[in-house]
C-alpha positions as CSV (number, residue, x, y, z in Angstrom):
1,M,19.2,19.0,-26.2
2,V,16.1,17.1,-26.9
3,L,14.8,17.0,-23.3
4,P,14.9,20.8,-22.7
5,Q,13.1,21.3,-26.0
6,L,10.5,18.8,-25.1
7,V,10.0,20.3,-21.7
8,G,9.7,23.8,-23.3
9,I,7.1,22.6,-25.8
10,V,5.0,20.9,-23.1
11,F,5.1,23.9,-20.8
12,L,4.2,26.3,-23.7
13,T,1.3,24.0,-24.8
14,I,-0.2,23.6,-21.4
15,G,0.5,27.2,-20.4
16,G,-1.1,28.6,-23.6
17,F,-4.2,26.4,-23.2
18,V,-4.7,27.4,-19.5
19,L,-3.9,31.1,-20.3
20,L,-6.5,31.1,-23.1
21,R,-9.1,29.5,-20.8
22,G,-8.4,32.0,-18.0
23,G,-8.7,34.8,-20.5
24,R,-12.1,33.6,-21.7
25,E,-13.2,33.5,-18.0
26,L,-12.0,37.0,-17.4
27,K,-13.9,38.1,-20.6
28,T,-17.1,36.6,-19.1
29,V,-16.5,38.6,-15.9
30,F,-16.1,41.8,-17.9
31,H,-19.4,41.3,-19.8
32,I,-21.2,40.5,-16.5
33,L,-20.0,43.7,-14.7
34,R,-20.3,45.9,-17.8
35,N,-24.0,46.5,-17.4
36,D,-26.6,46.3,-14.7
37,P,-29.7,43.9,-14.6
38,V,-32.8,45.4,-16.0
39,P,-36.5,45.0,-14.9
40,V,-38.1,42.0,-16.4
41,R,-41.0,44.2,-17.5
42,S,-38.7,46.0,-19.9
43,L,-38.1,42.8,-21.9
44,D,-41.6,42.9,-23.4
45,G,-40.9,42.9,-27.1
46,H,-37.2,43.5,-26.5
47,T,-34.4,41.7,-28.4
48,G,-30.7,41.6,-27.7
49,P,-28.3,41.0,-24.7
50,V,-29.9,41.4,-21.3
51,E,-29.2,40.8,-17.6
52,I,-32.0,39.9,-15.2
53,T,-32.3,38.8,-11.6
54,G,-35.2,37.4,-9.6
55,T,-36.6,34.1,-8.2
56,A,-36.4,30.9,-10.2
57,V,-39.9,29.5,-10.6
58,A,-41.0,26.3,-12.4
59,N,-42.6,26.7,-15.8
60,E,-46.0,25.0,-15.5
61,G,-45.6,23.3,-18.9
62,A,-42.0,22.2,-18.4
63,G,-41.9,20.8,-14.9
64,T,-38.6,19.9,-13.3
65,V,-35.6,17.6,-13.9
66,T,-34.1,15.1,-11.4
67,A,-30.5,15.7,-10.4
68,P,-28.5,12.5,-10.8
69,F,-26.7,12.2,-7.4
70,T,-29.1,13.6,-4.9
71,G,-32.4,12.8,-6.7
72,S,-33.5,16.4,-6.1
73,E,-36.2,17.9,-8.4
74,C,-34.7,21.1,-9.8
75,L,-34.7,23.4,-12.8
76,V,-31.2,23.1,-14.1
77,Y,-28.3,20.9,-13.0
78,S,-24.7,20.1,-13.9
79,Y,-22.6,17.2,-12.6
80,E,-19.0,15.9,-12.7
81,V,-17.4,12.7,-11.7
82,E,-13.6,12.7,-11.0
83,E,-11.1,10.0,-9.9
84,Y,-7.9,10.7,-8.1
85,R,-5.0,9.3,-10.2
86,S,-1.4,9.0,-9.2
87,S,1.6,8.5,-11.6
88,G,5.0,8.7,-10.0
89,K,5.3,12.0,-8.1
90,H,2.3,13.5,-9.9
91,S,-1.3,13.2,-8.7
92,N,-4.4,14.8,-10.0
93,W,-8.2,14.6,-10.2
94,E,-9.2,13.2,-13.7
95,T,-12.7,13.9,-15.0
96,L,-14.4,10.6,-16.0
97,D,-17.9,12.0,-16.8
98,E,-19.7,15.3,-16.8
99,G,-23.0,16.6,-18.1
100,Q,-25.8,19.2,-17.8
101,D,-29.6,19.2,-18.2
102,G,-32.5,21.5,-17.5
103,V,-35.9,22.7,-18.4
104,D,-37.4,26.0,-19.4
105,F,-38.1,28.0,-16.2
106,I,-39.4,31.4,-15.1
107,V,-37.6,34.3,-13.6
108,D,-39.9,36.4,-11.4
109,D,-38.6,39.8,-10.2
110,G,-41.7,40.6,-8.2
111,N,-43.3,42.7,-10.9
112,A,-43.1,40.6,-14.0
113,R,-42.0,37.2,-15.2
114,V,-40.0,35.9,-18.2
115,R,-39.2,32.5,-19.6
116,V,-35.6,31.3,-19.7
117,N,-34.3,28.5,-22.0
118,P,-31.2,27.1,-20.3
119,D,-29.9,25.1,-23.3
120,G,-26.2,26.0,-23.9
121,A,-25.8,28.0,-20.7
122,D,-22.6,28.4,-18.7
123,V,-24.1,27.4,-15.3
124,R,-22.5,28.7,-12.2
125,F,-24.2,27.1,-9.2
126,E,-23.1,26.3,-5.7
127,S,-21.5,22.8,-5.7
128,Q,-22.2,19.8,-3.5
129,S,-19.6,17.1,-3.6
130,V,-19.3,13.6,-2.1
131,T,-15.8,12.1,-2.0
132,V,-15.7,8.3,-1.7
133,S,-12.6,6.5,-0.5
134,P,-11.4,3.3,-2.2
135,G,-13.0,0.2,-0.9
136,T,-16.1,2.0,0.3
137,E,-19.5,0.9,-0.9
138,L,-21.3,3.6,-2.8
139,P,-24.6,5.1,-1.7
140,E,-27.6,3.7,-3.5
141,R,-28.0,6.6,-6.1
142,L,-24.3,6.8,-6.8
143,A,-24.1,3.0,-7.2
144,A,-27.0,3.1,-9.7
145,Y,-25.3,5.9,-11.6
146,V,-22.0,4.0,-11.8
147,E,-23.7,0.8,-12.9
148,R,-25.3,2.5,-15.9
149,T,-22.4,4.8,-16.9
150,E,-19.7,3.6,-19.2
151,G,-16.3,4.8,-18.2
152,V,-17.0,5.1,-14.5
153,E,-16.3,2.1,-12.3
154,A,-16.8,1.5,-8.6
155,Q,-13.6,1.5,-6.7
156,D,-14.8,-0.8,-4.0
157,G,-12.5,-3.8,-4.5
158,S,-10.3,-5.3,-1.8
159,V,-7.6,-8.0,-1.3
160,N,-7.9,-10.3,1.7
161,L,-4.4,-11.0,3.1
162,L,-5.9,-13.1,6.0
163,V,-4.3,-10.9,8.7
164,T,-5.7,-7.8,7.0
165,E,-7.7,-6.6,4.1
166,I,-6.4,-4.0,1.7
167,S,-8.7,-1.7,-0.3
168,M,-8.0,-1.4,-4.0
169,G,-8.9,1.5,-6.3
170,N,-8.9,5.2,-6.3
171,K,-10.8,8.0,-4.5
172,Q,-13.8,9.3,-6.5
173,R,-15.5,12.6,-6.2
174,F,-19.1,13.2,-7.3
175,T,-20.1,16.8,-7.7
176,E,-23.6,18.2,-8.3
177,R,-24.6,21.8,-9.0
178,R,-28.3,22.7,-9.1
179,L,-30.7,25.6,-9.6
180,D,-33.6,24.7,-7.3
181,V,-37.2,26.1,-7.4
182,G,-37.4,29.2,-5.3
183,E,-33.7,30.1,-5.4
184,D,-32.4,33.5,-6.4
185,V,-31.2,33.5,-10.0
186,Y,-29.1,35.8,-12.2
187,V,-29.2,35.4,-16.0
188,Y,-27.1,37.0,-18.7
189,G,-28.4,36.0,-22.1
190,Q,-30.2,37.1,-25.3
191,A,-33.8,38.2,-25.2
192,M,-35.9,37.1,-28.1
193,R,-39.5,37.4,-29.0
194,G,-41.5,34.7,-27.2
195,P,-45.0,33.3,-27.7
196,A,-47.9,35.6,-27.1
197,T,-49.1,35.8,-23.5
198,A,-52.6,36.1,-22.2
199,W,-54.2,39.5,-21.6
200,G,-53.5,40.7,-18.1
201,S,-50.7,38.2,-17.5
202,N,-47.5,39.4,-15.8
203,L,-45.5,37.0,-18.1
204,V,-43.7,39.2,-20.7
205,D,-43.7,38.5,-24.4
206,A,-40.1,37.3,-24.5
207,I,-37.8,34.4,-23.8
208,V,-34.1,34.6,-22.6
209,G,-31.6,32.1,-23.9
210,D,-28.5,31.6,-25.9
211,G,-28.0,33.5,-29.2
212,N,-25.5,35.0,-31.6
213,A,-26.1,38.5,-30.4
214,T,-24.9,37.8,-26.8
215,P,-21.2,37.4,-26.0
216,V,-22.0,35.0,-23.0
217,F,-24.9,33.1,-21.7
218,V,-24.6,32.6,-17.9
219,I,-27.1,31.3,-15.3
220,S,-26.1,31.6,-11.7
221,D,-27.8,31.1,-8.3
222,T,-26.3,34.2,-6.8
223,S,-26.2,38.0,-7.6
224,E,-24.5,39.7,-10.5
225,R,-21.4,40.6,-8.4
226,G,-21.5,37.2,-6.6
227,T,-21.4,35.5,-10.0
228,A,-18.5,37.7,-11.1
229,R,-16.6,36.9,-7.9
230,R,-17.3,33.1,-8.3
231,I,-15.8,33.2,-11.8
232,V,-12.9,35.6,-11.3
233,R,-11.3,33.5,-8.5
234,G,-10.6,30.6,-10.8
235,A,-9.9,32.8,-13.8
236,I,-7.1,34.7,-12.1
237,A,-5.5,31.5,-10.8
238,E,-5.6,30.0,-14.3
239,T,-4.3,33.1,-15.9
240,V,-1.3,33.3,-13.5
241,F,-0.5,29.6,-13.9
242,G,-0.7,29.8,-17.7
243,F,1.5,32.9,-17.8
244,V,4.1,31.2,-15.5
245,A,4.0,28.0,-17.6
246,V,4.5,30.0,-20.8
247,I,7.5,31.8,-19.3
248,V,9.1,28.6,-18.1
249,G,8.5,27.0,-21.5
250,S,10.0,30.0,-23.4
251,V,13.1,30.0,-21.1
252,A,13.6,26.2,-21.7
253,L,13.3,26.6,-25.4
254,F,15.5,29.7,-25.5
255,S,18.2,27.9,-23.5
256,T,18.6,25.3,-26.2
257,L,19.5,28.1,-28.7
258,L,22.4,29.4,-26.6
């Protein structure tokens, strides 16, 4: 009786967590599609949730940041390092390290410009991944990253059996997502009063960022609908998986009561 109960509890726990996460993602999609982007010029003195689109431009005073794996100069980036782990019949990609960084940048819609503070944003950029097989020497930048990062080790070991050499370790995947200067950008965030701008400037008196008045803060390198599609694909998969896991867990627990 103990095993079915344990299986039921595990499935309910995992299913509930994944279902909750998928639900949050679907909620984000709802907020994105609920309204349409507004002209940047309308943000002058405006406060509250807003959606804007335009071209991402470097803020002269903030510059750029250097992406960790490619060395590209960009405005915002996120990264993730995963390792392929096997245990019996089960295999999965396990996250070893992840992070995000960025600088204040400008969104220019062709008529006006506004500052964006990316701190705390849910970034949804196109990903670039490099998968490295065990026993393979890492490229220079990845090797430098692994050397300085606790918890991530190079999987380039091998055993010499005289007649052959066997590679030791696991596959690793290095994923980088960036918002580059000059890319199209979509932002859903909170407009707040910004520093005063010079007379005649097309930079509006506002800054868009995270805040209590906005339900989500999203920065994406595609359109409003493109952003929604990018999120909803994973959200539906997670919601379905979570729902099925909850059903399986409930059935397993219920069977112990019969």
